[in-house]
C-alpha angles and dihedrals in degrees: 000000000000125000094267093050091047090052092048089051090050089049091052096044102037111019096040100018094053091033090236088154112030089193096058100075095060096052091044092051090050092049091240097135118099110208113203130179119203120212089197117138097182133049090243091056090046089052090055090051092046092051091050091049091049092051090047092051095047092048095049127083112254086233088064102033117013097164140005128219111202112194115194110181099166100058140047098024090155109081092217091055091046091050091050090050090059089072088055090048091052090048088055088056089054093044091052090045093235100120106134089025100065130023129190124225118194132218128180137166089242097039112159129178114223112268096019126112113249092246095051108124088221087077090062090073084079102029113114125171091253135022105281138181116203113202112205133186108237091217091055092048091050092049091049093048092052091048092058114065095205098040092134089060095056094092095053093041090054091051091049091048093051096044089051090048092050129194094291092051090047092052091048091049092051091049092055137220117346093022117150114258 
């Protein structure tokens, strides 16, 4: 399996399977997710790919592409470097004048929320198999949030789900059906 396929499998098993994002299933079922793999090996090259994907998303009809998942397995393996790059990504939104139109969510194999121990299962809400930038339309996010009465509780519910699942359960989920306990 290549990096894109591994990330798509994670998306199916964790994001949709555990209902970590209750909005994801609908856009996936409608085929409105653009999956892109970057071959970038430097942050500058990744920035070029990101800008291109942002332009593609903004130019497309939401009915065709509602969101883009940009997987970049060859660059920003260190979470600190990845986290620093997010400032550059946000600057790209400003440069393209699409702040408030597009937002960027981040996922990384070493994702760690500030103030949490590295092994805390809460971090797994944003742990993907490869560094990933998720480009979201703000209007779609707002519509989804208003459609779900308890949207503010999603974050805590996800943490509770993952802590209950535990590391062993997470590993089994990622291995798939028939995996050894």
